[in-house]
N, C-alpha and C positions, 0 to 999 in steps of 0.2 A: 195431588195432595188433598187430603180431606180437611175441610175447614169447619170449625166449631164456633158458633156465635155465643159470646159471653153475655148472659142476661142478668147476672147478679153482680153486685159491687165486689171488687177484689179487696179482701180485708187483710191478706197477708201472703207472703210467698217466700220460697227458699231456693237458692241456687245450689244444685248438687253437681258433683263431677262424675266422670265416667265410672270410676271405681265404686262410688256409692250406688250408682244405678245397678251395676253388676251384683253388688252385695244384696240389694233388695230382691233381684231376680233369683239369686241362689236361695234366699230365705223362703221365697214363695214356692220354689220347685221342690219336689220330693228328694230326700237325701238318698243317693244311691251309693252303695259300697263298691269300691273298685280295688283292684290289686295294687299294692305298693309295698315298698321294702320294710315298712314298719307294721304291716298287718299282723295281727296276733294269730299264731298257729292254733287251730282248734284241736281238741283231743282226738278227733277221728277225721281221717281224710279218705276219700274214695280213691282207689288205686287200680291200675291195669298193668299187667306184666306181659312183656313180649320176649319171645325166645329167638336168639340168633345163633345159627349153627353154620360156621364157615368151614371150607375145606382146608383152611390153614391151621386148624387146631381140632383135637379130638374132644375138647370140652366146649360146651355151649355157653353163651352169655345170656343172662336174664336181665332185661331192662324193666324196671318198675317206675312208673310215673304216678305220683299222687296229686290229686286235684282238690281245690277248694270250691265250694258252692257259694257264689256271691248273690246277694239279694234273694235268698231262698224264700219260696212261697209267693213271690211277686211275679208280675209280667216281665220284669227285667232280670229274672234269674239266669245266671250263666255259670258255666263250669270252666275254671281256669287252672292250668298246671301250677303246682307249688314247689315240687321237688322231684328229683330223679335219683335212682340208685341203680348201679350195674354190678351184678355179682357173677362170679365164675370160679371154677376150680383152677382155671389157668391163671397163674400168678405172674405170667410173663409181662402183661401189660398193666399191672396193678397201679403203678405210680401215675401214669398219664390218664388212666381211666378214672381214678379217684379225683384227680385235678379237674378233669372234664366234667364230672358230675357236679362238683362244687360250683364251677363257673356257670354251668347251665342252670342249676338251681337258683343261683343268685340272679340270673337274668329273668327267670320265671317270677321271682318274688318282687323284682323291680317294677313289674307291671308293663302295660303297653303291649305293642305287637311283638311277640317273640318268634313269629314265623320266619324271620330272617335267618334264624339258626339253622333251619332245614337246608336252605340253599347253600349256606356257607359250609356246612358239614358234608353235604352231598358232592361238593366241588373238591374235596380233599382226595388226592391221588397218592397211592402207595408207590414209592420209587421202585419197589421190588415187583410191582405188578398187582393187578386186581384179580378177581375171580368171578365165575359165573355161578349164580344161585340156581336152584331147581326151577325149571321153567324157562331158562335161557336169559334171565335178568342179570346184567353185568353190574358188579359192584367194584368201583375203583379202589376201595379201601375199606377197612373195618370201621373207620370213623364215618364213612359215607353210609354204611349199612345202619349204624346207630342213628344217623340223621334220618334215614328212611323210616326207622321204627318210630322216631319222634313225629315224623310227618303223618304216619298212620294214626297216631294218637290224637294229634291236633285235628285231623279230619273227623275222628270219632267224636270229639267233644264240640265240633262245629267251628273251630277257629280257622280252619282251612276248608274252603268249599271244594268238593270234588267235581271235576268236569266229566260227568258221566256221559257215555255215548248213548244216543237214542236207540230204540229198538230197530229202527230202519238202518242205522249205521252198523249195528251188530249183525243184522241179517246180511247186509251187503258184504261185510268182511268174511262171514262164514261161507257165503257162496263163492267168493274169490279164492278162499283157501281151498275149497273142494276142487275148484277148477285147476289150481296150481298143482295139487297133489295128483290129480288125474293126468295132467300133462307130463309130469316128471316121474310118475310111477312111485311116489312116496306113500308109505302106509299111514293110515289114520291112527290116532291114539297117543302119539307123542305130542309134546307141548307145541312145538312149531317145526316147520320143515327143516331138515338137516342143512339145506343149502341157504337158509336164511342168514342174513348178516345183521350186525348190530344197528339198532335204531338210535339215532342221536337224541331223540326227544324223550323216549321212555326207557332207554338203556336196556332194551330187551332184544335178544337175538331173534327177531321176527320180521325183518324187512326183506321182501322178495321182489323180483322183477316180474311185473304183470302188465301185459298190454303195452310194453315199452316204457313202463314207469315204475320206479321203486316205491313200494307201498308197504307200510308196517301192518302186519296182521294182528298186532296187539292193541295199538292205540289209534290206527287209522291215518297216521302221518303219511303224506304223499309228496314226492318230489315234484309232482305235476300240479300241486295245489288242489 
């Protein structure tokens, strides 16, 4: 502990409590704007739109997420989601889609970490069965795919950090894939080998048996560690 020698006479003092100390600290610190439920909506918001096309309907869904820029022009500038809209010509799901957008928008405006929405939505399974997207990615439900679109957006604005594979990992998987295709006589050009099974980590039909070990050619997940 640092010791200080008092060389002058003490002419006055005041005892302060913990709350008063925190108040002084907040006054001294720069005021940062954060997302909360009473934040005023600006006249213009930045938006991104994502298209979802499922084999369950001839009409696509268009997901638009609008963001606010907080602390603009400072080193603490950040982009945070404010509201979400989902539009489609398919009116079959209108009621629950409208309810879902209102609940999600309310969570966005509440502030804090809204990333939990992604995991909750991606865990929703359709009792009638899911479907495979182009590229062999399995979607357990339409709600899960909406959650995946939100995940893509949160990665885009920096709220979720992507776990990108290194160039060495990508090169390793590419070599393993060529070996597998050569051994099993499969043609190149398709997303993943036809004999591939579903990977439980990335939900992509890209896991194959190589060197006695199940390995995913999409994310690198391996049963052998």
